[in-house]
PDB file of N, CA, C and O in Angstrom:
ATOM      1  N   UNK A   1     176.525 121.422 -12.312  1.00  0.00           N
ATOM      2  CA  UNK A   1     175.940 121.987 -13.607  1.00  0.00           C
ATOM      3  C   UNK A   1     176.503 120.739 -14.752  1.00  0.00           C
ATOM      4  O   UNK A   1     177.689 120.464 -14.933  1.00  0.00           O
ATOM      5  N   UNK A   2     175.469 120.166 -15.363  1.00  0.00           N
ATOM      6  CA  UNK A   2     175.763 119.142 -16.433  1.00  0.00           C
ATOM      7  C   UNK A   2     176.268 119.865 -17.792  1.00  0.00           C
ATOM      8  O   UNK A   2     175.662 120.747 -18.400  1.00  0.00           O
ATOM      9  N   UNK A   3     177.518 119.288 -18.129  1.00  0.00           N
ATOM     10  CA  UNK A   3     178.105 119.646 -19.244  1.00  0.00           C
ATOM     11  C   UNK A   3     178.624 118.575 -20.041  1.00  0.00           C
ATOM     12  O   UNK A   3     179.259 117.681 -19.483  1.00  0.00           O
ATOM     13  N   UNK A   4     178.408 118.555 -21.419  1.00  0.00           N
ATOM     14  CA  UNK A   4     179.009 117.492 -22.252  1.00  0.00           C
ATOM     15  C   UNK A   4     180.559 117.668 -22.484  1.00  0.00           C
ATOM     16  O   UNK A   4     181.067 118.786 -22.571  1.00  0.00           O
ATOM     17  N   UNK A   5     181.181 116.658 -22.565  1.00  0.00           N
ATOM     18  CA  UNK A   5     182.696 116.755 -22.542  1.00  0.00           C
ATOM     19  C   UNK A   5     183.357 115.953 -23.694  1.00  0.00           C
ATOM     20  O   UNK A   5     183.200 114.736 -23.786  1.00  0.00           O
ATOM     21  N   UNK A   6     184.071 116.646 -24.535  1.00  0.00           N
ATOM     22  CA  UNK A   6     184.720 115.957 -25.703  1.00  0.00           C
ATOM     23  C   UNK A   6     186.174 116.212 -25.652  1.00  0.00           C
ATOM     24  O   UNK A   6     186.624 117.357 -25.690  1.00  0.00           O
ATOM     25  N   UNK A   7     186.920 115.148 -25.568  1.00  0.00           N
ATOM     26  CA  UNK A   7     188.436 115.372 -25.524  1.00  0.00           C
ATOM     27  C   UNK A   7     188.929 114.727 -26.507  1.00  0.00           C
ATOM     28  O   UNK A   7     188.671 113.528 -26.617  1.00  0.00           O
ATOM     29  N   UNK A   8     189.738 115.375 -27.427  1.00  0.00           N
ATOM     30  CA  UNK A   8     190.275 114.895 -28.752  1.00  0.00           C
ATOM     31  C   UNK A   8     189.346 114.127 -29.537  1.00  0.00           C
ATOM     32  O   UNK A   8     189.725 113.062 -30.024  1.00  0.00           O
ATOM     33  N   UNK A   9     188.158 114.549 -29.718  1.00  0.00           N
ATOM     34  CA  UNK A   9     187.212 113.950 -30.558  1.00  0.00           C
ATOM     35  C   UNK A   9     186.487 112.864 -29.896  1.00  0.00           C
ATOM     36  O   UNK A   9     185.522 112.347 -30.459  1.00  0.00           O
ATOM     37  N   UNK A  10     186.884 112.478 -28.734  1.00  0.00           N
ATOM     38  CA  UNK A  10     186.043 111.372 -28.073  1.00  0.00           C
ATOM     39  C   UNK A  10     185.003 111.990 -26.969  1.00  0.00           C
ATOM     40  O   UNK A  10     185.336 112.726 -26.040  1.00  0.00           O
ATOM     41  N   UNK A  11     183.685 111.545 -27.258  1.00  0.00           N
ATOM     42  CA  UNK A  11     182.674 112.185 -26.421  1.00  0.00           C
ATOM     43  C   UNK A  11     182.446 111.321 -25.095  1.00  0.00           C
ATOM     44  O   UNK A  11     181.963 110.189 -25.139  1.00  0.00           O
ATOM     45  N   UNK A  12     182.826 111.939 -23.939  1.00  0.00           N
ATOM     46  CA  UNK A  12     182.775 111.367 -22.696  1.00  0.00           C
ATOM     47  C   UNK A  12     181.475 111.499 -21.919  1.00  0.00           C
ATOM     48  O   UNK A  12     181.381 111.126 -20.750  1.00  0.00           O
ATOM     49  N   UNK A  13     180.399 112.082 -22.657  1.00  0.00           N
ATOM     50  CA  UNK A  13     179.111 112.091 -22.140  1.00  0.00           C
ATOM     51  C   UNK A  13     179.016 113.283 -21.313  1.00  0.00           C
ATOM     52  O   UNK A  13     179.903 114.134 -21.236  1.00  0.00           O
ATOM     53  N   UNK A  14     177.783 113.311 -20.632  1.00  0.00           N
ATOM     54  CA  UNK A  14     177.413 114.437 -19.864  1.00  0.00           C
ATOM     55  C   UNK A  14     177.816 114.375 -18.549  1.00  0.00           C
ATOM     56  O   UNK A  14     177.324 113.483 -17.857  1.00  0.00           O
ATOM     57  N   UNK A  15     178.688 115.214 -18.011  1.00  0.00           N
ATOM     58  CA  UNK A  15     179.315 115.072 -16.539  1.00  0.00           C
ATOM     59  C   UNK A  15     178.864 116.355 -15.603  1.00  0.00           C
ATOM     60  O   UNK A  15     178.643 117.483 -16.042  1.00  0.00           O
ATOM     61  N   UNK A  16     178.789 116.023 -14.474  1.00  0.00           N
ATOM     62  CA  UNK A  16     178.492 117.117 -13.581  1.00  0.00           C
ATOM     63  C   UNK A  16     179.671 117.931 -13.095  1.00  0.00           C
ATOM     64  O   UNK A  16     180.617 117.370 -12.544  1.00  0.00           O
ATOM     65  N   UNK A  17     179.640 119.172 -13.274  1.00  0.00           N
ATOM     66  CA  UNK A  17     180.674 120.004 -12.621  1.00  0.00           C
ATOM     67  C   UNK A  17     180.269 120.966 -11.644  1.00  0.00           C
ATOM     68  O   UNK A  17     179.084 121.288 -11.557  1.00  0.00           O
ATOM     69  N   UNK A  18     181.185 121.472 -10.871  1.00  0.00           N
ATOM     70  CA  UNK A  18     180.846 122.324  -9.729  1.00  0.00           C
ATOM     71  C   UNK A  18     181.474 123.706 -10.277  1.00  0.00           C
ATOM     72  O   UNK A  18     182.603 123.759 -10.764  1.00  0.00           O
ATOM     73  N   UNK A  19     180.610 124.826 -10.143  1.00  0.00           N
ATOM     74  CA  UNK A  19     181.185 126.085 -10.466  1.00  0.00           C
ATOM     75  C   UNK A  19     181.084 126.992  -9.270  1.00  0.00           C
ATOM     76  O   UNK A  19     180.057 127.065  -8.596  1.00  0.00           O
ATOM     77  N   UNK A  20     182.146 127.661  -9.032  1.00  0.00           N
ATOM     78  CA  UNK A  20     182.217 128.618  -7.792  1.00  0.00           C
ATOM     79  C   UNK A  20     182.632 130.047  -8.514  1.00  0.00           C
ATOM     80  O   UNK A  20     183.509 130.158  -9.371  1.00  0.00           O
ATOM     81  N   UNK A  21     181.918 130.986  -8.051  1.00  0.00           N
ATOM     82  CA  UNK A  21     182.163 132.303  -8.323  1.00  0.00           C
ATOM     83  C   UNK A  21     182.325 133.281  -7.230  1.00  0.00           C
ATOM     84  O   UNK A  21     181.333 133.502  -6.536  1.00  0.00           O
ATOM     85  N   UNK A  22     183.503 133.943  -6.953  1.00  0.00           N
ATOM     86  CA  UNK A  22     183.641 134.738  -5.863  1.00  0.00           C
ATOM     87  C   UNK A  22     184.358 136.099  -6.313  1.00  0.00           C
ATOM     88  O   UNK A  22     185.577 136.235  -6.211  1.00  0.00           O
ATOM     89  N   UNK A  23     183.496 137.115  -6.827  1.00  0.00           N
ATOM     90  CA  UNK A  23     184.051 138.379  -7.381  1.00  0.00           C
ATOM     91  C   UNK A  23     185.009 139.060  -6.413  1.00  0.00           C
ATOM     92  O   UNK A  23     185.923 139.773  -6.829  1.00  0.00           O
ATOM     93  N   UNK A  24     184.793 138.836  -5.116  1.00  0.00           N
ATOM     94  CA  UNK A  24     185.638 139.601  -4.017  1.00  0.00           C
ATOM     95  C   UNK A  24     186.846 139.061  -3.989  1.00  0.00           C
ATOM     96  O   UNK A  24     187.717 139.669  -3.368  1.00  0.00           O
ATOM     97  N   UNK A  25     187.187 137.753  -4.677  1.00  0.00           N
ATOM     98  CA  UNK A  25     188.442 137.164  -4.586  1.00  0.00           C
ATOM     99  C   UNK A  25     189.501 137.847  -5.467  1.00  0.00           C
ATOM    100  O   UNK A  25     190.696 137.598  -5.310  1.00  0.00           O
ATOM    101  N   UNK A  26     189.027 138.763  -6.452  1.00  0.00           N
ATOM    102  CA  UNK A  26     189.919 139.477  -7.293  1.00  0.00           C
ATOM    103  C   UNK A  26     190.765 140.399  -6.589  1.00  0.00           C
ATOM    104  O   UNK A  26     191.933 140.509  -6.960  1.00  0.00           O
ATOM    105  N   UNK A  27     190.368 141.025  -5.695  1.00  0.00           N
ATOM    106  CA  UNK A  27     191.000 142.026  -4.768  1.00  0.00           C
ATOM    107  C   UNK A  27     191.859 142.968  -5.482  1.00  0.00           C
ATOM    108  O   UNK A  27     192.880 143.342  -4.906  1.00  0.00           O
ATOM    109  N   UNK A  28     191.561 143.460  -6.798  1.00  0.00           N
ATOM    110  CA  UNK A  28     192.272 144.393  -7.463  1.00  0.00           C
ATOM    111  C   UNK A  28     193.679 143.914  -7.859  1.00  0.00           C
ATOM    112  O   UNK A  28     194.557 144.750  -8.072  1.00  0.00           O
ATOM    113  N   UNK A  29     193.912 142.659  -7.961  1.00  0.00           N
ATOM    114  CA  UNK A  29     195.121 142.039  -8.369  1.00  0.00           C
ATOM    115  C   UNK A  29     195.122 141.065  -9.618  1.00  0.00           C
ATOM    116  O   UNK A  29     196.039 140.287  -9.877  1.00  0.00           O
ATOM    117  N   UNK A  30     193.980 141.219 -10.341  1.00  0.00           N
ATOM    118  CA  UNK A  30     193.796 140.250 -11.462  1.00  0.00           C
ATOM    119  C   UNK A  30     193.883 138.721 -11.197  1.00  0.00           C
ATOM    120  O   UNK A  30     194.321 137.921 -12.024  1.00  0.00           O
ATOM    121  N   UNK A  31     193.416 138.388  -9.938  1.00  0.00           N
ATOM    122  CA  UNK A  31     193.050 137.150  -9.639  1.00  0.00           C
ATOM    123  C   UNK A  31     191.913 136.430 -10.360  1.00  0.00           C
ATOM    124  O   UNK A  31     191.032 137.117 -10.877  1.00  0.00           O
ATOM    125  N   UNK A  32     191.864 135.037 -10.436  1.00  0.00           N
ATOM    126  CA  UNK A  32     190.647 134.480 -11.089  1.00  0.00           C
ATOM    127  C   UNK A  32     189.510 134.526 -10.001  1.00  0.00           C
ATOM    128  O   UNK A  32     189.724 134.466  -8.790  1.00  0.00           O
ATOM    129  N   UNK A  33     188.290 134.639 -10.585  1.00  0.00           N
ATOM    130  CA  UNK A  33     187.058 134.768  -9.587  1.00  0.00           C
ATOM    131  C   UNK A  33     186.194 133.551  -9.863  1.00  0.00           C
ATOM    132  O   UNK A  33     185.298 133.232  -9.081  1.00  0.00           O
ATOM    133  N   UNK A  34     186.432 132.936 -10.863  1.00  0.00           N
ATOM    134  CA  UNK A  34     185.436 131.712 -11.123  1.00  0.00           C
ATOM    135  C   UNK A  34     186.324 130.450 -11.221  1.00  0.00           C
ATOM    136  O   UNK A  34     187.408 130.510 -11.801  1.00  0.00           O
ATOM    137  N   UNK A  35     185.851 129.251 -10.631  1.00  0.00           N
ATOM    138  CA  UNK A  35     186.494 127.945 -10.613  1.00  0.00           C
ATOM    139  C   UNK A  35     185.480 126.942 -11.143  1.00  0.00           C
ATOM    140  O   UNK A  35     184.349 126.846 -10.666  1.00  0.00           O
ATOM    141  N   UNK A  36     185.987 126.107 -12.276  1.00  0.00           N
ATOM    142  CA  UNK A  36     185.376 125.023 -12.789  1.00  0.00           C
ATOM    143  C   UNK A  36     185.979 123.629 -12.223  1.00  0.00           C
ATOM    144  O   UNK A  36     187.103 123.256 -12.557  1.00  0.00           O
ATOM    145  N   UNK A  37     185.165 122.894 -11.353  1.00  0.00           N
ATOM    146  CA  UNK A  37     185.724 121.606 -10.843  1.00  0.00           C
ATOM    147  C   UNK A  37     185.332 120.444 -11.673  1.00  0.00           C
ATOM    148  O   UNK A  37     184.142 120.324 -11.965  1.00  0.00           O
ATOM    149  N   UNK A  38     186.217 119.553 -12.096  1.00  0.00           N
ATOM    150  CA  UNK A  38     185.913 118.232 -12.707  1.00  0.00           C
ATOM    151  C   UNK A  38     184.964 117.410 -11.929  1.00  0.00           C
ATOM    152  O   UNK A  38     183.965 116.859 -12.391  1.00  0.00           O
ATOM    153  N   UNK A  39     185.447 117.375 -10.470  1.00  0.00           N
ATOM    154  CA  UNK A  39     184.830 116.431  -9.694  1.00  0.00           C
ATOM    155  C   UNK A  39     185.734 115.196  -9.804  1.00  0.00           C
ATOM    156  O   UNK A  39     186.580 114.964 -10.668  1.00  0.00           O
ATOM    157  N   UNK A  40     185.312 114.318  -8.556  1.00  0.00           N
ATOM    158  CA  UNK A  40     186.279 113.184  -8.350  1.00  0.00           C
ATOM    159  C   UNK A  40     186.051 112.111  -9.401  1.00  0.00           C
ATOM    160  O   UNK A  40     187.007 111.440  -9.789  1.00  0.00           O
ATOM    161  N   UNK A  41     184.860 111.925  -9.868  1.00  0.00           N
ATOM    162  CA  UNK A  41     184.770 110.685 -10.658  1.00  0.00           C
ATOM    163  C   UNK A  41     185.282 110.982 -12.145  1.00  0.00           C
ATOM    164  O   UNK A  41     185.347 110.021 -12.911  1.00  0.00           O
ATOM    165  N   UNK A  42     185.625 112.168 -12.570  1.00  0.00           N
ATOM    166  CA  UNK A  42     186.259 112.318 -13.782  1.00  0.00           C
ATOM    167  C   UNK A  42     187.698 112.907 -13.805  1.00  0.00           C
ATOM    168  O   UNK A  42     188.291 113.109 -14.865  1.00  0.00           O
ATOM    169  N   UNK A  43     188.204 113.158 -12.642  1.00  0.00           N
ATOM    170  CA  UNK A  43     189.755 113.487 -12.395  1.00  0.00           C
ATOM    171  C   UNK A  43     190.587 112.490 -13.042  1.00  0.00           C
ATOM    172  O   UNK A  43     191.441 112.830 -13.862  1.00  0.00           O
ATOM    173  N   UNK A  44     190.387 111.276 -12.720  1.00  0.00           N
ATOM    174  CA  UNK A  44     191.340 110.154 -13.282  1.00  0.00           C
ATOM    175  C   UNK A  44     191.226 110.088 -14.866  1.00  0.00           C
ATOM    176  O   UNK A  44     192.105 109.498 -15.493  1.00  0.00           O
ATOM    177  N   UNK A  45     190.293 110.609 -15.440  1.00  0.00           N
ATOM    178  CA  UNK A  45     190.292 110.633 -16.937  1.00  0.00           C
ATOM    179  C   UNK A  45     191.124 111.710 -17.479  1.00  0.00           C
ATOM    180  O   UNK A  45     191.918 111.632 -18.416  1.00  0.00           O
ATOM    181  N   UNK A  46     190.808 112.805 -16.703  1.00  0.00           N
ATOM    182  CA  UNK A  46     191.672 113.951 -17.092  1.00  0.00           C
ATOM    183  C   UNK A  46     193.078 113.860 -17.093  1.00  0.00           C
ATOM    184  O   UNK A  46     193.841 114.357 -17.922  1.00  0.00           O
ATOM    185  N   UNK A  47     193.396 113.111 -15.986  1.00  0.00           N
ATOM    186  CA  UNK A  47     195.001 112.948 -15.787  1.00  0.00           C
ATOM    187  C   UNK A  47     195.431 111.822 -16.666  1.00  0.00           C
ATOM    188  O   UNK A  47     196.623 111.885 -16.967  1.00  0.00           O
ATOM    189  N   UNK A  48     194.803 110.855 -17.135  1.00  0.00           N
ATOM    190  CA  UNK A  48     195.263 109.953 -18.068  1.00  0.00           C
ATOM    191  C   UNK A  48     195.205 110.561 -19.404  1.00  0.00           C
ATOM    192  O   UNK A  48     195.998 110.096 -20.223  1.00  0.00           O
ATOM    193  N   UNK A  49     194.426 111.508 -19.792  1.00  0.00           N
ATOM    194  CA  UNK A  49     194.534 112.273 -20.943  1.00  0.00           C
ATOM    195  C   UNK A  49     195.566 113.089 -21.270  1.00  0.00           C
ATOM    196  O   UNK A  49     195.810 113.424 -22.430  1.00  0.00           O
ATOM    197  N   UNK A  50     196.351 113.520 -20.069  1.00  0.00           N
ATOM    198  CA  UNK A  50     197.471 114.478 -20.145  1.00  0.00           C
ATOM    199  C   UNK A  50     197.156 115.569 -21.036  1.00  0.00           C
ATOM    200  O   UNK A  50     197.639 115.628 -22.167  1.00  0.00           O
ATOM    201  N   UNK A  51     196.369 116.429 -20.575  1.00  0.00           N
ATOM    202  CA  UNK A  51     195.808 117.691 -21.194  1.00  0.00           C
ATOM    203  C   UNK A  51     196.874 118.661 -21.280  1.00  0.00           C
ATOM    204  O   UNK A  51     196.540 119.745 -21.757  1.00  0.00           O
ATOM    205  N   UNK A  52     198.050 118.527 -20.937  1.00  0.00           N
ATOM    206  CA  UNK A  52     199.095 119.737 -21.136  1.00  0.00           C
ATOM    207  C   UNK A  52     199.184 120.068 -22.698  1.00  0.00           C
ATOM    208  O   UNK A  52     199.167 119.219 -23.588  1.00  0.00           O
ATOM    209  N   UNK A  53     199.276 121.359 -22.862  1.00  0.00           N
ATOM    210  CA  UNK A  53     199.365 121.841 -24.082  1.00  0.00           C
ATOM    211  C   UNK A  53     198.207 121.681 -25.043  1.00  0.00           C
ATOM    212  O   UNK A  53     198.393 121.646 -26.259  1.00  0.00           O
ATOM    213  N   UNK A  54     197.013 121.585 -24.491  1.00  0.00           N
ATOM    214  CA  UNK A  54     195.722 121.472 -25.194  1.00  0.00           C
ATOM    215  C   UNK A  54     195.048 122.770 -25.227  1.00  0.00           C
ATOM    216  O   UNK A  54     195.495 123.728 -24.596  1.00  0.00           O
ATOM    217  N   UNK A  55     193.930 122.839 -25.981  1.00  0.00           N
ATOM    218  CA  UNK A  55     193.009 123.864 -25.969  1.00  0.00           C
ATOM    219  C   UNK A  55     191.862 123.532 -25.468  1.00  0.00           C
ATOM    220  O   UNK A  55     191.239 122.579 -25.936  1.00  0.00           O
ATOM    221  N   UNK A  56     191.372 124.296 -24.386  1.00  0.00           N
ATOM    222  CA  UNK A  56     190.198 124.064 -23.715  1.00  0.00           C
ATOM    223  C   UNK A  56     189.113 125.185 -24.257  1.00  0.00           C
ATOM    224  O   UNK A  56     189.294 126.401 -24.182  1.00  0.00           O
ATOM    225  N   UNK A  57     187.967 124.550 -24.810  1.00  0.00           N
ATOM    226  CA  UNK A  57     186.842 125.603 -25.214  1.00  0.00           C
ATOM    227  C   UNK A  57     185.553 125.232 -24.581  1.00  0.00           C
ATOM    228  O   UNK A  57     185.245 124.056 -24.389  1.00  0.00           O
ATOM    229  N   UNK A  58     184.770 126.280 -24.245  1.00  0.00           N
ATOM    230  CA  UNK A  58     183.469 125.851 -23.571  1.00  0.00           C
ATOM    231  C   UNK A  58     182.444 126.664 -24.410  1.00  0.00           C
ATOM    232  O   UNK A  58     182.632 127.861 -24.631  1.00  0.00           O
ATOM    233  N   UNK A  59     181.421 126.034 -24.847  1.00  0.00           N
ATOM    234  CA  UNK A  59     180.433 126.593 -25.749  1.00  0.00           C
ATOM    235  C   UNK A  59     178.980 126.375 -25.227  1.00  0.00           C
ATOM    236  O   UNK A  59     178.692 125.291 -24.720  1.00  0.00           O
ATOM    237  N   UNK A  60     178.117 127.303 -25.327  1.00  0.00           N
ATOM    238  CA  UNK A  60     176.599 127.264 -25.022  1.00  0.00           C
ATOM    239  C   UNK A  60     176.050 126.394 -26.097  1.00  0.00           C
ATOM    240  O   UNK A  60     176.334 126.582 -27.280  1.00  0.00           O
ATOM    241  N   UNK A  61     175.265 125.445 -25.688  1.00  0.00           N
ATOM    242  CA  UNK A  61     174.616 124.702 -26.692  1.00  0.00           C
ATOM    243  C   UNK A  61     173.029 124.721 -26.480  1.00  0.00           C
ATOM    244  O   UNK A  61     172.511 125.334 -25.547  1.00  0.00           O
ATOM    245  N   UNK A  62     172.333 124.020 -27.395  1.00  0.00           N
ATOM    246  CA  UNK A  62     170.841 124.020 -27.462  1.00  0.00           C
ATOM    247  C   UNK A  62     170.497 122.599 -26.846  1.00  0.00           C
ATOM    248  O   UNK A  62     169.313 122.273 -26.765  1.00  0.00           O
ATOM    249  N   UNK A  63     171.399 121.830 -26.452  1.00  0.00           N
ATOM    250  CA  UNK A  63     171.177 120.521 -25.990  1.00  0.00           C
ATOM    251  C   UNK A  63     170.217 120.511 -24.727  1.00  0.00           C
ATOM    252  O   UNK A  63     170.524 121.258 -23.798  1.00  0.00           O
ATOM    253  N   UNK A  64     169.222 119.823 -24.631  1.00  0.00           N
ATOM    254  CA  UNK A  64     168.391 119.526 -23.527  1.00  0.00           C
ATOM    255  C   UNK A  64     168.836 119.225 -22.141  1.00  0.00           C
ATOM    256  O   UNK A  64     168.342 119.745 -21.140  1.00  0.00           O
ATOM    257  N   UNK A  65     169.857 118.304 -22.143  1.00  0.00           N
ATOM    258  CA  UNK A  65     170.246 117.898 -20.864  1.00  0.00           C
ATOM    259  C   UNK A  65     171.638 118.464 -20.517  1.00  0.00           C
ATOM    260  O   UNK A  65     172.200 118.189 -19.457  1.00  0.00           O
ATOM    261  N   UNK A  66     172.164 119.263 -21.457  1.00  0.00           N
ATOM    262  CA  UNK A  66     173.646 119.908 -21.000  1.00  0.00           C
ATOM    263  C   UNK A  66     173.665 121.133 -21.839  1.00  0.00           C
ATOM    264  O   UNK A  66     173.778 121.101 -23.065  1.00  0.00           O
ATOM    265  N   UNK A  67     173.540 122.302 -21.072  1.00  0.00           N
ATOM    266  CA  UNK A  67     173.445 123.677 -21.794  1.00  0.00           C
ATOM    267  C   UNK A  67     174.844 124.082 -22.210  1.00  0.00           C
ATOM    268  O   UNK A  67     175.019 125.079 -22.912  1.00  0.00           O
ATOM    269  N   UNK A  68     175.944 123.244 -21.743  1.00  0.00           N
ATOM    270  CA  UNK A  68     177.348 123.780 -22.328  1.00  0.00           C
ATOM    271  C   UNK A  68     177.868 122.507 -22.689  1.00  0.00           C
ATOM    272  O   UNK A  68     177.386 121.437 -22.318  1.00  0.00           O
ATOM    273  N   UNK A  69     179.052 122.672 -23.560  1.00  0.00           N
ATOM    274  CA  UNK A  69     179.845 121.738 -24.143  1.00  0.00           C
ATOM    275  C   UNK A  69     181.496 122.238 -24.017  1.00  0.00           C
ATOM    276  O   UNK A  69     182.022 123.259 -24.460  1.00  0.00           O
ATOM    277  N   UNK A  70     182.032 121.211 -23.310  1.00  0.00           N
ATOM    278  CA  UNK A  70     183.609 121.463 -23.311  1.00  0.00           C
ATOM    279  C   UNK A  70     184.221 120.610 -24.436  1.00  0.00           C
ATOM    280  O   UNK A  70     183.911 119.435 -24.634  1.00  0.00           O
ATOM    281  N   UNK A  71     185.141 121.326 -25.173  1.00  0.00           N
ATOM    282  CA  UNK A  71     185.733 120.658 -26.208  1.00  0.00           C
ATOM    283  C   UNK A  71     187.201 120.965 -26.004  1.00  0.00           C
ATOM    284  O   UNK A  71     187.660 122.105 -26.070  1.00  0.00           O
ATOM    285  N   UNK A  72     187.930 119.841 -25.744  1.00  0.00           N
ATOM    286  CA  UNK A  72     189.383 120.052 -25.685  1.00  0.00           C
ATOM    287  C   UNK A  72     190.167 119.342 -26.900  1.00  0.00           C
ATOM    288  O   UNK A  72     189.959 118.174 -27.230  1.00  0.00           O
ATOM    289  N   UNK A  73     190.989 120.099 -27.451  1.00  0.00           N
ATOM    290  CA  UNK A  73     191.758 119.589 -28.657  1.00  0.00           C
ATOM    291  C   UNK A  73     193.337 119.805 -28.407  1.00  0.00           C
ATOM    292  O   UNK A  73     193.805 120.590 -27.582  1.00  0.00           O
ATOM    293  N   UNK A  74     194.013 119.032 -29.201  1.00  0.00           N
ATOM    294  CA  UNK A  74     195.416 119.362 -29.310  1.00  0.00           C
ATOM    295  C   UNK A  74     195.598 120.843 -29.943  1.00  0.00           C
ATOM    296  O   UNK A  74     194.908 121.328 -30.841  1.00  0.00           O
ATOM    297  N   UNK A  75     196.640 121.424 -29.297  1.00  0.00           N
ATOM    298  CA  UNK A  75     197.090 122.813 -29.758  1.00  0.00           C
ATOM    299  C   UNK A  75     197.598 122.763 -31.077  1.00  0.00           C
ATOM    300  O   UNK A  75     198.010 123.789 -31.619  1.00  0.00           O
TER     301      UNK A  75
END
């Protein structure tokens, strides 16, 4: 799924993410059921940015090429 990514005000463009959803994984234990994967080409950027103690927000957009925006800011 194509999503625009902005980290600390820097636009990293539109990146492709993989989203998995498995409701049966919850198993009545409050486990997560949905996973958003950065993908191998963006993982190094995420590691370099050191996103510990940041706020991850995802928004729906009207952008033609990316229906969602991820905005990561300092806490």
